[in-house]
All heavy atoms as a GROMACS GRO file, in nm:
protein
  656
    1GLN      N    1  15.075  11.427   9.232
    1GLN     CA    2  15.083  11.288   9.272
    1GLN      C    3  14.977  11.257   9.380
    1GLN      O    4  14.906  11.160   9.368
    1GLN     CB    5  15.225  11.259   9.326
    1GLN     CG    6  15.249  11.117   9.367
    1GLN     CD    7  15.281  11.028   9.247
    1GLN    OE1    8  15.285  11.073   9.134
    1GLN    NE2    9  15.302  10.900   9.270
    2VAL      N   10  14.973  11.341   9.482
    2VAL     CA   11  14.877  11.321   9.590
    2VAL      C   12  14.736  11.338   9.537
    2VAL      O   13  14.645  11.262   9.572
    2VAL     CB   14  14.904  11.421   9.705
    2VAL    CG1   15  14.796  11.414   9.810
    2VAL    CG2   16  15.040  11.394   9.767
    3SER      N   17  14.717  11.433   9.449
    3SER     CA   18  14.585  11.460   9.390
    3SER      C   19  14.536  11.339   9.311
    3SER      O   20  14.420  11.301   9.318
    3SER     CB   21  14.593  11.583   9.300
    3SER     OG   22  14.473  11.601   9.231
    4VAL      N   23  14.626  11.277   9.234
    4VAL     CA   24  14.592  11.159   9.156
    4VAL      C   25  14.555  11.044   9.249
    4VAL      O   26  14.459  10.971   9.225
    4VAL     CB   27  14.709  11.119   9.063
    4VAL    CG1   28  14.681  10.986   8.995
    4VAL    CG2   29  14.734  11.229   8.960
    5SER      N   30  14.629  11.027   9.355
    5SER     CA   31  14.604  10.921   9.452
    5SER      C   32  14.469  10.941   9.521
    5SER      O   33  14.393  10.845   9.539
    5SER     CB   34  14.715  10.919   9.556
    5SER     OG   35  14.687  10.823   9.654
    6ILE      N   36  14.438  11.064   9.557
    6ILE     CA   37  14.310  11.095   9.621
    6ILE      C   38  14.195  11.070   9.525
    6ILE      O   39  14.093  11.013   9.562
    6ILE     CB   40  14.308  11.241   9.673
    6ILE    CG1   41  14.406  11.255   9.790
    6ILE    CG2   42  14.168  11.283   9.713
    6ILE    CD1   43  14.424  11.397   9.838
    7GLN      N   44  14.216  11.109   9.399
    7GLN     CA   45  14.112  11.087   9.298
    7GLN      C   46  14.089  10.938   9.276
    7GLN      O   47  13.975  10.892   9.264
    7GLN     CB   48  14.150  11.156   9.167
    7GLN     CG   49  14.040  11.149   9.064
    7GLN     CD   50  14.074  11.226   8.936
    7GLN    OE1   51  14.180  11.287   8.926
    7GLN    NE2   52  13.983  11.222   8.841
    8ALA      N   53  14.198  10.862   9.269
    8ALA     CA   54  14.186  10.717   9.250
    8ALA      C   55  14.114  10.654   9.368
    8ALA      O   56  14.029  10.565   9.350
    8ALA     CB   57  14.324  10.655   9.233
    9GLN      N   58  14.146  10.700   9.488
    9GLN     CA   59  14.079  10.646   9.607
    9GLN      C   60  13.930  10.680   9.605
    9GLN      O   61  13.846  10.596   9.638
    9GLN     CB   62  14.145  10.702   9.732
    9GLN     CG   63  14.090  10.642   9.860
    9GLN     CD   64  14.160  10.696   9.986
    9GLN    OE1   65  14.254  10.774   9.976
    9GLN    NE2   66  14.112  10.652  10.100
   10ALA      N   67  13.898  10.802   9.564
   10ALA     CA   68  13.757  10.843   9.555
   10ALA      C   69  13.683  10.758   9.453
   10ALA      O   70  13.568  10.717   9.477
   10ALA     CB   71  13.749  10.991   9.519
   11GLU      N   72  13.747  10.730   9.340
   11GLU     CA   73  13.684  10.645   9.238
   11GLU      C   74  13.662  10.504   9.291
   11GLU      O   75  13.558  10.442   9.262
   11GLU     CB   76  13.770  10.643   9.112
   11GLU     CG   77  13.765  10.774   9.033
   11GLU     CD   78  13.857  10.773   8.912
   11GLU    OE1   79  13.922  10.669   8.886
   11GLU    OE2   80  13.865  10.878   8.845
   12GLN      N   81  13.757  10.452   9.366
   12GLN     CA   82  13.742  10.319   9.424
   12GLN      C   83  13.625  10.316   9.523
   12GLN      O   84  13.545  10.221   9.525
   12GLN     CB   85  13.869  10.276   9.496
   12GLN     CG   86  13.980  10.234   9.404
   12GLN     CD   87  14.106  10.192   9.480
   12GLN    OE1   88  14.125  10.229   9.596
   12GLN    NE2   89  14.192  10.114   9.415
   13GLU      N   90  13.616  10.421   9.603
   13GLU     CA   91  13.505  10.428   9.700
   13GLU      C   92  13.371  10.439   9.628
   13GLU      O   93  13.274  10.375   9.667
   13GLU     CB   94  13.526  10.548   9.794
   13GLU     CG   95  13.637  10.527   9.894
   13GLU     CD   96  13.659  10.648   9.984
   13GLU    OE1   97  13.574  10.741   9.982
   13GLU    OE2   98  13.758  10.648  10.057
   14GLU      N   99  13.366  10.519   9.522
   14GLU     CA  100  13.243  10.531   9.443
   14GLU      C  101  13.204  10.397   9.382
   14GLU      O  102  13.088  10.358   9.384
   14GLU     CB  103  13.260  10.636   9.333
   14GLU     CG  104  13.262  10.779   9.382
   14GLU     CD  105  13.287  10.878   9.270
   14GLU    OE1  106  13.288  10.837   9.152
   14GLU    OE2  107  13.306  10.997   9.301
   15GLU      N  108  13.304  10.326   9.329
   15GLU     CA  109  13.277  10.196   9.268
   15GLU      C  110  13.228  10.096   9.374
   15GLU      O  111  13.135  10.019   9.351
   15GLU     CB  112  13.403  10.143   9.200
   15GLU     CG  113  13.377  10.018   9.118
   15GLU     CD  114  13.499   9.975   9.037
   15GLU    OE1  115  13.593  10.055   9.021
   15GLU    OE2  116  13.497   9.859   8.992
   16PHE      N  117  13.290  10.099   9.492
   16PHE     CA  118  13.248  10.011   9.600
   16PHE      C  119  13.103  10.040   9.641
   16PHE      O  120  13.022   9.950   9.658
   16PHE     CB  121  13.342  10.027   9.721
   16PHE     CG  122  13.296   9.952   9.842
   16PHE    CD1  123  13.316   9.815   9.852
   16PHE    CD2  124  13.231  10.017   9.947
   16PHE    CE1  125  13.273   9.745   9.964
   16PHE    CE2  126  13.188   9.948  10.058
   16PHE     CZ  127  13.210   9.812  10.067
   17ILE      N  128  13.073  10.168   9.658
   17ILE     CA  129  12.937  10.208   9.695
   17ILE      C  130  12.839  10.166   9.586
   17ILE      O  131  12.732  10.110   9.614
   17ILE     CB  132  12.930  10.360   9.722
   17ILE    CG1  133  13.007  10.394   9.849
   17ILE    CG2  134  12.785  10.407   9.733
   17ILE    CD1  135  13.028  10.543   9.871
   18SER      N  136  12.875  10.190   9.461
   18SER     CA  137  12.789  10.153   9.349
   18SER      C  138  12.764  10.002   9.346
   18SER      O  139  12.651   9.957   9.331
   18SER     CB  140  12.854  10.198   9.218
   18SER     OG  141  12.776  10.159   9.109
   19ASN      N  142  12.871   9.925   9.363
   19ASN     CA  143  12.857   9.778   9.362
   19ASN      C  144  12.771   9.731   9.479
   19ASN      O  145  12.688   9.641   9.464
   19ASN     CB  146  12.994   9.711   9.368
   19ASN     CG  147  13.070   9.726   9.238
   19ASN    OD1  148  13.012   9.754   9.134
   19ASN    ND2  149  13.202   9.708   9.244
   20THR      N  150  12.793   9.791   9.595
   20THR     CA  151  12.715   9.754   9.714
   20THR      C  152  12.566   9.783   9.691
   20THR      O  153  12.480   9.699   9.722
   20THR     CB  154  12.765   9.831   9.837
   20THR    OG1  155  12.903   9.802   9.857
   20THR    CG2  156  12.686   9.794   9.961
   21LEU      N  157  12.538   9.899   9.634
   21LEU     CA  158  12.398   9.935   9.607
   21LEU      C  159  12.336   9.844   9.502
   21LEU      O  160  12.220   9.804   9.514
   21LEU     CB  161  12.388  10.082   9.565
   21LEU     CG  162  12.416  10.184   9.675
   21LEU    CD1  163  12.420  10.325   9.617
   21LEU    CD2  164  12.312  10.174   9.786
   22MET      N  165  12.414   9.809   9.400
   22MET     CA  166  12.362   9.719   9.296
   22MET      C  167  12.330   9.582   9.354
   22MET      O  168  12.230   9.520   9.320
   22MET     CB  169  12.463   9.707   9.181
   22MET     CG  170  12.476   9.833   9.097
   22MET     SD  171  12.320   9.884   9.020
   22MET     CE  172  12.298   9.754   8.902
   23LYS      N  173  12.418   9.533   9.443
   23LYS     CA  174  12.392   9.404   9.507
   23LYS      C  175  12.265   9.411   9.592
   23LYS      O  176  12.184   9.317   9.592
   23LYS     CB  177  12.511   9.362   9.595
   23LYS     CG  178  12.631   9.317   9.516
   23LYS     CD  179  12.748   9.282   9.609
   23LYS     CE  180  12.874   9.248   9.530
   23LYS     NZ  181  12.990   9.226   9.618
   24LYS      N  182  12.248   9.521   9.663
   24LYS     CA  183  12.130   9.538   9.747
   24LYS      C  184  12.003   9.543   9.661
   24LYS      O  185  11.902   9.481   9.694
   24LYS     CB  186  12.144   9.666   9.831
   24LYS     CG  187  12.031   9.690   9.926
   24LYS     CD  188  12.027   9.586  10.036
   24LYS     CE  189  11.922   9.619  10.139
   24LYS     NZ  190  11.907   9.514  10.240
   25ILE      N  191  12.011   9.617   9.549
   25ILE     CA  192  11.896   9.625   9.457
   25ILE      C  193  11.863   9.487   9.403
   25ILE      O  194  11.746   9.447   9.398
   25ILE     CB  195  11.926   9.724   9.342
   25ILE    CG1  196  11.926   9.867   9.395
   25ILE    CG2  197  11.826   9.709   9.229
   25ILE    CD1  198  11.976   9.970   9.296
   26HIS      N  199  11.966   9.413   9.362
   26HIS     CA  200  11.946   9.277   9.310
   26HIS      C  201  11.880   9.188   9.416
   26HIS      O  202  11.786   9.113   9.387
   26HIS     CB  203  12.079   9.218   9.264
   26HIS     CG  204  12.069   9.081   9.207
   26HIS    ND1  205  12.012   9.055   9.085
   26HIS    CD2  206  12.107   8.961   9.258
   26HIS    CE1  207  12.016   8.924   9.062
   26HIS    NE2  208  12.073   8.866   9.166
   27SER      N  209  11.930   9.198   9.538
   27SER     CA  210  11.875   9.119   9.648
   27SER      C  211  11.728   9.155   9.674
   27SER      O  212  11.644   9.066   9.694
   27SER     CB  213  11.958   9.143   9.774
   27SER     OG  214  11.900   9.082   9.885
   28LEU      N  215  11.698   9.283   9.673
   28LEU     CA  216  11.560   9.327   9.696
   28LEU      C  217  11.468   9.284   9.583
   28LEU      O  218  11.351   9.247   9.607
   28LEU     CB  219  11.555   9.479   9.714
   28LEU     CG  220  11.615   9.532   9.844
   28LEU    CD1  221  11.625   9.683   9.841
   28LEU    CD2  222  11.535   9.485   9.964
   29LYS      N  223  11.517   9.285   9.460
   29LYS     CA  224  11.436   9.238   9.347
   29LYS      C  225  11.403   9.090   9.362
   29LYS      O  226  11.290   9.049   9.338
   29LYS     CB  227  11.508   9.263   9.214
   29LYS     CG  228  11.501   9.406   9.167
   29LYS     CD  229  11.567   9.422   9.030
   29LYS     CE  230  11.559   9.565   8.981
   29LYS     NZ  231  11.625   9.582   8.850
   30LYS      N  232  11.504   9.011   9.402
   30LYS     CA  233  11.480   8.868   9.423
   30LYS      C  234  11.379   8.845   9.535
   30LYS      O  235  11.289   8.760   9.524
   30LYS     CB  236  11.611   8.795   9.454
   30LYS     CG  237  11.695   8.766   9.335
   30LYS     CD  238  11.801   8.662   9.373
   30LYS     CE  239  11.864   8.601   9.251
   30LYS     NZ  240  11.780   8.508   9.180
   31GLU      N  241  11.393   8.922   9.642
   31GLU     CA  242  11.299   8.911   9.754
   31GLU      C  243  11.158   8.948   9.710
   31GLU      O  244  11.060   8.882   9.746
   31GLU     CB  245  11.344   9.001   9.869
   31GLU     CG  246  11.260   8.988   9.994
   31GLU     CD  247  11.307   9.080  10.106
   31GLU    OE1  248  11.417   9.136  10.097
   31GLU    OE2  249  11.232   9.093  10.204
   32LYS      N  250  11.147   9.053   9.631
   32LYS     CA  251  11.017   9.098   9.580
   32LYS      C  252  10.953   8.989   9.494
   32LYS      O  253  10.833   8.961   9.506
   32LYS     CB  254  11.035   9.226   9.499
   32LYS     CG  255  10.908   9.280   9.439
   32LYS     CD  256  10.935   9.403   9.354
   32LYS     CE  257  10.812   9.447   9.279
   32LYS     NZ  258  10.840   9.558   9.187
   33GLU      N  259  11.034   8.927   9.407
   33GLU     CA  260  10.982   8.820   9.321
   33GLU      C  261  10.935   8.702   9.406
   33GLU      O  262  10.830   8.642   9.378
   33GLU     CB  263  11.090   8.775   9.223
   33GLU     CG  264  11.120   8.877   9.116
   33GLU     CD  265  11.244   8.843   9.033
   33GLU    OE1  266  11.301   8.732   9.051
   33GLU    OE2  267  11.284   8.927   8.951
   34ALA      N  268  11.012   8.667   9.508
   34ALA     CA  269  10.974   8.554   9.595
   34ALA      C  270  10.844   8.585   9.668
   34ALA      O  271  10.756   8.499   9.680
   34ALA     CB  272  11.086   8.524   9.694
   35LEU      N  273  10.830   8.708   9.716
   35LEU     CA  274  10.707   8.747   9.785
   35LEU      C  275  10.588   8.743   9.689
   35LEU      O  276  10.478   8.701   9.728
   35LEU     CB  277  10.723   8.888   9.844
   35LEU     CG  278  10.813   8.900   9.966
   35LEU    CD1  279  10.838   9.046  10.000
   35LEU    CD2  280  10.753   8.827  10.085
   36ALA      N  281  10.609   8.786   9.566
   36ALA     CA  282  10.501   8.783   9.467
   36ALA      C  283  10.457   8.639   9.440
   36ALA      O  284  10.337   8.611   9.432
   36ALA     CB  285  10.545   8.851   9.338
   37VAL      N  286  10.553   8.549   9.428
   37VAL     CA  287  10.521   8.407   9.404
   37VAL      C  288  10.445   8.350   9.524
   37VAL      O  289  10.343   8.282   9.509
   37VAL     CB  290  10.648   8.325   9.375
   37VAL    CG1  291  10.620   8.176   9.381
   37VAL    CG2  292  10.706   8.364   9.240
   38ASN      N  293  10.494   8.379   9.644
   38ASN     CA  294  10.426   8.330   9.766
   38ASN      C  295  10.284   8.385   9.776
   38ASN      O  296  10.192   8.312   9.812
   38ASN     CB  297  10.506   8.369   9.890
   38ASN     CG  298  10.633   8.290   9.905
   38ASN    OD1  299  10.649   8.185   9.844
   38ASN    ND2  300  10.724   8.338   9.986
   39TYR      N  301  10.269   8.512   9.744
   39TYR     CA  302  10.137   8.574   9.749
   39TYR      C  303  10.043   8.506   9.650
   39TYR      O  304   9.928   8.475   9.682
   39TYR     CB  305  10.147   8.724   9.718
   39TYR     CG  306  10.014   8.793   9.709
   39TYR    CD1  307   9.945   8.832   9.823
   39TYR    CD2  308   9.955   8.817   9.586
   39TYR    CE1  309   9.822   8.893   9.815
   39TYR    CE2  310   9.831   8.877   9.576
   39TYR     CZ  311   9.766   8.917   9.691
   39TYR     OH  312   9.644   8.976   9.681
   40GLU      N  313  10.094   8.482   9.530
   40GLU     CA  314  10.013   8.419   9.427
   40GLU      C  315   9.970   8.278   9.468
   40GLU      O  316   9.855   8.238   9.450
   40GLU     CB  317  10.093   8.414   9.296
   40GLU     CG  318  10.010   8.390   9.173
   40GLU     CD  319  10.093   8.403   9.047
   40GLU    OE1  320  10.150   8.511   9.023
   40GLU    OE2  321  10.100   8.304   8.973
   41GLN      N  322  10.064   8.204   9.528
   41GLN     CA  323  10.032   8.068   9.574
   41GLN      C  324   9.928   8.071   9.686
   41GLN      O  325   9.835   7.990   9.687
   41GLN     CB  326  10.159   7.998   9.622
   41GLN     CG  327  10.255   7.962   9.512
   41GLN     CD  328  10.388   7.907   9.563
   41GLN    OE1  329  10.422   7.926   9.680
   41GLN    NE2  330  10.463   7.841   9.477
   42GLU      N  331   9.945   8.164   9.778
   42GLU     CA  332   9.850   8.176   9.890
   42GLU      C  333   9.712   8.214   9.838
   42GLU      O  334   9.610   8.160   9.882
   42GLU     CB  335   9.901   8.281   9.990
   42GLU     CG  336   9.811   8.298  10.111
   42GLU     CD  337   9.813   8.179  10.206
   42GLU    OE1  338   9.904   8.095  10.198
   42GLU    OE2  339   9.722   8.170  10.290
   43GLU      N  340   9.709   8.306   9.743
   43GLU     CA  341   9.582   8.349   9.684
   43GLU      C  342   9.513   8.233   9.613
   43GLU      O  343   9.392   8.212   9.628
   43GLU     CB  344   9.608   8.464   9.586
   43GLU     CG  345   9.483   8.524   9.526
   43GLU     CD  346   9.515   8.639   9.432
   43GLU    OE1  347   9.606   8.626   9.348
   43GLU    OE2  348   9.448   8.742   9.443
   44GLU      N  349   9.591   8.154   9.540
   44GLU     CA  350   9.535   8.037   9.470
   44GLU      C  351   9.482   7.935   9.570
   44GLU      O  352   9.374   7.878   9.552
   44GLU     CB  353   9.642   7.974   9.381
   44GLU     CG  354   9.589   7.860   9.295
   44GLU     CD  355   9.693   7.805   9.200
   44GLU    OE1  356   9.797   7.869   9.179
   44GLU    OE2  357   9.670   7.696   9.146
   45TYR      N  358   9.558   7.911   9.678
   45TYR     CA  359   9.514   7.817   9.781
   45TYR      C  360   9.382   7.862   9.842
   45TYR      O  361   9.289   7.783   9.858
   45TYR     CB  362   9.622   7.803   9.889
   45TYR     CG  363   9.573   7.731  10.012
   45TYR    CD1  364   9.564   7.591  10.014
   45TYR    CD2  365   9.532   7.801  10.125
   45TYR    CE1  366   9.517   7.525  10.125
   45TYR    CE2  367   9.485   7.734  10.237
   45TYR     CZ  368   9.478   7.597  10.236
   45TYR     OH  369   9.429   7.531  10.347
   46LEU      N  370   9.375   7.991   9.878
   46LEU     CA  371   9.253   8.043   9.941
   46LEU      C  372   9.134   8.036   9.845
   46LEU      O  373   9.023   8.000   9.885
   46LEU     CB  374   9.275   8.186   9.989
   46LEU     CG  375   9.370   8.203  10.108
   46LEU    CD1  376   9.397   8.350  10.133
   46LEU    CD2  377   9.314   8.137  10.232
   47THR      N  378   9.158   8.069   9.719
   47THR     CA  379   9.052   8.062   9.619
   47THR      C  380   9.000   7.919   9.606
   47THR      O  381   8.879   7.895   9.604
   47THR     CB  382   9.102   8.114   9.483
   47THR    OG1  383   9.143   8.250   9.499
   47THR    CG2  384   8.993   8.106   9.378
   48ASN      N  385   9.093   7.824   9.596
   48ASN     CA  386   9.054   7.683   9.584
   48ASN      C  387   8.979   7.636   9.708
   48ASN      O  388   8.879   7.565   9.697
   48ASN     CB  389   9.176   7.595   9.559
   48ASN     CG  390   9.237   7.617   9.422
   48ASN    OD1  391   9.173   7.668   9.333
   48ASN    ND2  392   9.362   7.579   9.407
   49ASP      N  393   9.027   7.676   9.824
   49ASP     CA  394   8.963   7.636   9.950
   49ASP      C  395   8.821   7.693   9.958
   49ASP      O  396   8.727   7.621   9.994
   49ASP     CB  397   9.047   7.684  10.068
   49ASP     CG  398   8.999   7.629  10.200
   49ASP    OD1  399   8.978   7.507  10.211
   49ASP    OD2  400   8.980   7.710  10.294
   50LEU      N  401   8.807   7.821   9.925
   50LEU     CA  402   8.674   7.883   9.930
   50LEU      C  403   8.579   7.822   9.826
   50LEU      O  404   8.461   7.804   9.853
   50LEU     CB  405   8.685   8.034   9.910
   50LEU     CG  406   8.748   8.110  10.027
   50LEU    CD1  407   8.771   8.256   9.989
   50LEU    CD2  408   8.660   8.102  10.152
   51THR      N  409   8.632   7.791   9.709
   51THR     CA  410   8.550   7.727   9.605
   51THR      C  411   8.501   7.591   9.652
   51THR      O  412   8.384   7.555   9.634
   51THR     CB  413   8.631   7.713   9.474
   51THR    OG1  414   8.671   7.842   9.431
   51THR    CG2  415   8.548   7.647   9.365
   52LYS      N  416   8.591   7.515   9.715
   52LYS     CA  417   8.554   7.383   9.768
   52LYS      C  418   8.445   7.397   9.874
   52LYS      O  419   8.346   7.323   9.873
   52LYS     CB  420   8.678   7.317   9.827
   52LYS     CG  421   8.655   7.179   9.882
   52LYS     CD  422   8.786   7.121   9.938
   52LYS     CE  423   8.763   6.989  10.006
   52LYS     NZ  424   8.885   6.935  10.067
   53LYS      N  425   8.462   7.494   9.966
   53LYS     CA  426   8.362   7.514  10.071
   53LYS      C  427   8.229   7.559  10.012
   53LYS      O  428   8.122   7.516  10.058
   53LYS     CB  429   8.413   7.616  10.172
   53LYS     CG  430   8.524   7.561  10.260
   53LYS     CD  431   8.578   7.664  10.357
   53LYS     CE  432   8.690   7.605  10.441
   53LYS     NZ  433   8.750   7.701  10.532
   54LEU      N  434   8.233   7.645   9.912
   54LEU     CA  435   8.110   7.690   9.847
   54LEU      C  436   8.037   7.574   9.783
   54LEU      O  437   7.915   7.561   9.796
   54LEU     CB  438   8.143   7.798   9.743
   54LEU     CG  439   8.024   7.853   9.664
   54LEU    CD1  440   7.923   7.920   9.758
   54LEU    CD2  441   8.071   7.950   9.558
   55ASN      N  442   8.112   7.488   9.715
   55ASN     CA  443   8.050   7.371   9.652
   55ASN      C  444   7.989   7.277   9.756
   55ASN      O  445   7.881   7.219   9.733
   55ASN     CB  446   8.152   7.296   9.565
   55ASN     CG  447   8.185   7.372   9.438
   55ASN    OD1  448   8.106   7.454   9.390
   55ASN    ND2  449   8.303   7.348   9.384
   56GLN      N  450   8.057   7.261   9.869
   56GLN     CA  451   8.002   7.178   9.976
   56GLN      C  452   7.872   7.238  10.030
   56GLN      O  453   7.774   7.165  10.054
   56GLN     CB  454   8.103   7.165  10.090
   56GLN     CG  455   8.221   7.076  10.058
   56GLN     CD  456   8.326   7.077  10.169
   56GLN    OE1  457   8.332   7.168  10.251
   56GLN    NE2  458   8.412   6.975  10.170
   57LEU      N  459   7.870   7.370  10.046
   57LEU     CA  460   7.749   7.436  10.096
   57LEU      C  461   7.635   7.422   9.995
   57LEU      O  462   7.519   7.401  10.035
   57LEU     CB  463   7.776   7.584  10.124
   57LEU     CG  464   7.859   7.611  10.249
   57LEU    CD1  465   7.897   7.759  10.255
   57LEU    CD2  466   7.783   7.571  10.374
   58LYS      N  467   7.666   7.432   9.869
   58LYS     CA  468   7.562   7.414   9.766
   58LYS      C  469   7.504   7.274   9.771
   58LYS      O  470   7.382   7.256   9.761
   58LYS     CB  471   7.620   7.442   9.626
   58LYS     CG  472   7.642   7.588   9.597
   58LYS     CD  473   7.701   7.607   9.456
   58LYS     CE  474   7.722   7.752   9.425
   58LYS     NZ  475   7.782   7.772   9.291
   59GLN      N  476   7.592   7.174   9.789
   59GLN     CA  477   7.546   7.036   9.798
   59GLN      C  478   7.461   7.015   9.923
   59GLN      O  479   7.356   6.950   9.917
   59GLN     CB  480   7.667   6.939   9.798
   59GLN     CG  481   7.628   6.793   9.803
   59GLN     CD  482   7.547   6.750   9.683
   59GLN    OE1  483   7.569   6.796   9.572
   59GLN    NE2  484   7.450   6.663   9.706
   60GLU      N  485   7.504   7.072  10.035
   60GLU     CA  486   7.426   7.062  10.158
   60GLU      C  487   7.289   7.127  10.141
   60GLU      O  488   7.188   7.076  10.190
   60GLU     CB  489   7.500   7.127  10.274
   60GLU     CG  490   7.621   7.049  10.322
   60GLU     CD  491   7.698   7.122  10.432
   60GLU    OE1  492   7.640   7.208  10.500
   60GLU    OE2  493   7.818   7.092  10.448
   61LYS      N  494   7.285   7.240  10.070
   61LYS     CA  495   7.158   7.309  10.046
   61LYS      C  496   7.063   7.220   9.966
   61LYS      O  497   6.944   7.209   9.999
   61LYS     CB  498   7.184   7.440   9.972
   61LYS     CG  499   7.057   7.518   9.942
   61LYS     CD  500   7.086   7.642   9.858
   61LYS     CE  501   6.955   7.707   9.819
   61LYS     NZ  502   6.965   7.782   9.695
   62VAL      N  503   7.117   7.158   9.862
   62VAL     CA  504   7.035   7.068   9.780
   62VAL      C  505   6.981   6.954   9.866
   62VAL      O  506   6.861   6.921   9.859
   62VAL     CB  507   7.117   7.013   9.661
   62VAL    CG1  508   7.045   6.898   9.592
   62VAL    CG2  509   7.147   7.124   9.561
   63GLU      N  510   7.066   6.897   9.949
   63GLU     CA  511   7.023   6.786  10.034
   63GLU      C  512   6.918   6.831  10.135
   63GLU      O  513   6.819   6.759  10.159
   63GLU     CB  514   7.144   6.726  10.106
   63GLU     CG  515   7.240   6.654  10.013
   63GLU     CD  516   7.371   6.615  10.078
   63GLU    OE1  517   7.389   6.641  10.200
   63GLU    OE2  518   7.458   6.560  10.008
   64LEU      N  519   6.937   6.949  10.192
   64LEU     CA  520   6.838   7.001  10.288
   64LEU      C  521   6.704   7.030  10.219
   64LEU      O  522   6.598   7.004  10.275
   64LEU     CB  523   6.890   7.128  10.356
   64LEU     CG  524   7.000   7.106  10.461
   64LEU    CD1  525   7.059   7.239  10.502
   64LEU    CD2  526   6.945   7.032  10.581
   65GLU      N  527   6.710   7.082  10.098
   65GLU     CA  528   6.586   7.109  10.023
   65GLU      C  529   6.512   6.978   9.993
   65GLU      O  530   6.390   6.972  10.002
   65GLU     CB  531   6.618   7.184   9.893
   65GLU     CG  532   6.656   7.330   9.917
   65GLU     CD  533   6.705   7.400   9.790
   65GLU    OE1  534   6.746   7.332   9.693
   65GLU    OE2  535   6.704   7.524   9.790
   66GLN      N  536   6.589   6.875   9.958
   66GLN     CA  537   6.527   6.745   9.931
   66GLN      C  538   6.465   6.687  10.058
   66GLN      O  539   6.353   6.634  10.055
   66GLN     CB  540   6.631   6.648   9.873
   66GLN     CG  541   6.675   6.682   9.733
   66GLN     CD  542   6.791   6.596   9.685
   66GLN    OE1  543   6.855   6.526   9.763
   66GLN    NE2  544   6.818   6.603   9.555
   67THR      N  545   6.537   6.699  10.168
   67THR     CA  546   6.485   6.649  10.296
   67THR      C  547   6.358   6.725  10.335
   67THR      O  548   6.260   6.664  10.379
   67THR     CB  549   6.591   6.665  10.407
   67THR    OG1  550   6.709   6.594  10.369
   67THR    CG2  551   6.539   6.614  10.539
   68LEU      N  552   6.359   6.856  10.317
   68LEU     CA  553   6.242   6.937  10.349
   68LEU      C  554   6.124   6.896  10.261
   68LEU      O  555   6.011   6.881  10.311
   68LEU     CB  556   6.274   7.086  10.328
   68LEU     CG  557   6.157   7.182  10.348
   68LEU    CD1  558   6.105   7.177  10.491
   68LEU    CD2  559   6.199   7.325  10.312
   69GLU      N  560   6.149   6.879  10.134
   69GLU     CA  561   6.042   6.840  10.042
   69GLU      C  562   5.984   6.704  10.082
   69GLU      O  563   5.861   6.685  10.084
   69GLU     CB  564   6.097   6.834   9.899
   69GLU     CG  565   5.990   6.809   9.794
   69GLU     CD  566   6.046   6.810   9.653
   69GLU    OE1  567   6.152   6.870   9.630
   69GLU    OE2  568   5.982   6.748   9.566
   70GLN      N  569   6.069   6.610  10.117
   70GLN     CA  570   6.022   6.478  10.159
   70GLN      C  571   5.940   6.487  10.288
   70GLN      O  572   5.837   6.422  10.302
   70GLN     CB  573   6.141   6.383  10.180
   70GLN     CG  574   6.211   6.343  10.052
   70GLN     CD  575   6.340   6.266  10.077
   70GLN    OE1  576   6.381   6.247  10.192
   70GLN    NE2  577   6.406   6.224   9.970
   71GLU      N  578   5.987   6.570  10.381
   71GLU     CA  579   5.915   6.588  10.507
   71GLU      C  580   5.778   6.652  10.483
   71GLU      O  581   5.678   6.611  10.545
   71GLU     CB  582   5.999   6.675  10.602
   71GLU     CG  583   5.938   6.693  10.738
   71GLU     CD  584   5.928   6.564  10.817
   71GLU    OE1  585   6.010   6.472  10.797
   71GLU    OE2  586   5.835   6.554  10.900
   72GLN      N  587   5.775   6.748  10.392
   72GLN     CA  588   5.647   6.814  10.361
   72GLN      C  589   5.550   6.714  10.298
   72GLN      O  590   5.432   6.711  10.331
   72GLN     CB  591   5.669   6.933  10.268
   72GLN     CG  592   5.733   7.052  10.338
   72GLN     CD  593   5.770   7.164  10.242
   72GLN    OE1  594   5.789   7.142  10.122
   72GLN    NE2  595   5.783   7.284  10.297
   73GLU      N  596   5.602   6.632  10.207
   73GLU     CA  597   5.517   6.530  10.144
   73GLU      C  598   5.465   6.432  10.249
   73GLU      O  599   5.349   6.391  10.247
   73GLU     CB  600   5.596   6.454  10.036
   73GLU     CG  601   5.619   6.533   9.910
   73GLU     CD  602   5.704   6.458   9.808
   73GLU    OE1  603   5.731   6.336   9.827
   73GLU    OE2  604   5.743   6.520   9.708
   74PHE      N  605   5.552   6.394  10.339
   74PHE     CA  606   5.513   6.302  10.445
   74PHE      C  607   5.402   6.362  10.530
   74PHE      O  608   5.303   6.294  10.563
   74PHE     CB  609   5.636   6.269  10.531
   74PHE     CG  610   5.605   6.183  10.650
   74PHE    CD1  611   5.579   6.047  10.634
   74PHE    CD2  612   5.599   6.238  10.778
   74PHE    CE1  613   5.550   5.968  10.743
   74PHE    CE2  614   5.569   6.158  10.888
   74PHE     CZ  615   5.545   6.023  10.870
   75GLN      N  616   5.419   6.491  10.565
   75GLN     CA  617   5.317   6.557  10.649
   75GLN      C  618   5.184   6.568  10.574
   75GLN      O  619   5.078   6.550  10.634
   75GLN     CB  620   5.366   6.696  10.691
   75GLN     CG  621   5.486   6.696  10.786
   75GLN     CD  622   5.454   6.628  10.918
   75GLN    OE1  623   5.342   6.632  10.966
   75GLN    NE2  624   5.556   6.565  10.976
   76VAL      N  625   5.191   6.599  10.445
   76VAL     CA  626   5.068   6.611  10.365
   76VAL      C  627   5.000   6.474  10.357
   76VAL      O  628   4.878   6.462  10.372
   76VAL     CB  629   5.098   6.667  10.224
   76VAL    CG1  630   4.977   6.650  10.131
   76VAL    CG2  631   5.140   6.814  10.233
   77ASN      N  632   5.076   6.371  10.331
   77ASN     CA  633   5.020   6.235  10.320
   77ASN      C  634   4.964   6.188  10.454
   77ASN      O  635   4.871   6.109  10.457
   77ASN     CB  636   5.125   6.137  10.269
   77ASN     CG  637   5.161   6.159  10.125
   77ASN    OD1  638   5.083   6.217  10.048
   77ASN    ND2  639   5.280   6.118  10.084
   78LYS      N  640   5.021   6.237  10.561
   78LYS     CA  641   4.977   6.198  10.694
   78LYS      C  642   4.837   6.252  10.720
   78LYS      O  643   4.760   6.191  10.796
   78LYS     CB  644   5.078   6.255  10.795
   78LYS     CG  645   5.076   6.190  10.929
   78LYS     CD  646   5.191   6.246  11.012
   78LYS     CE  647   5.182   6.201  11.155
   78LYS     NZ  648   5.283   6.263  11.237
   79LEU      N  649   4.809   6.369  10.661
   79LEU     CA  650   4.677   6.430  10.680
   79LEU      C  651   4.578   6.353  10.598
   79LEU      O  652   4.474   6.317  10.617
   79LEU     CB  653   4.676   6.576  10.637
   79LEU     CG  654   4.769   6.669  10.717
   79LEU    CD1  655   4.766   6.808  10.653
   79LEU    CD2  656   4.727   6.678  10.862
   0.00000   0.00000   0.00000
């Protein structure tokens, strides 16, 4: 009788531990998924931001080249 009771108690404890660990695993999986989504969003934001800045720099370069060319023409015509 006592042996059966001890075994039943041990099984209950094992089940409790198992359930607790499964909940923790589930929680960690959800956290991992959320971190992955956040990382992906941050990466996309940074990529878009850098692409925008690169395009602005390219446009500024074109404008500076045009200004330089005009200045050079002006100097040549001045001579």
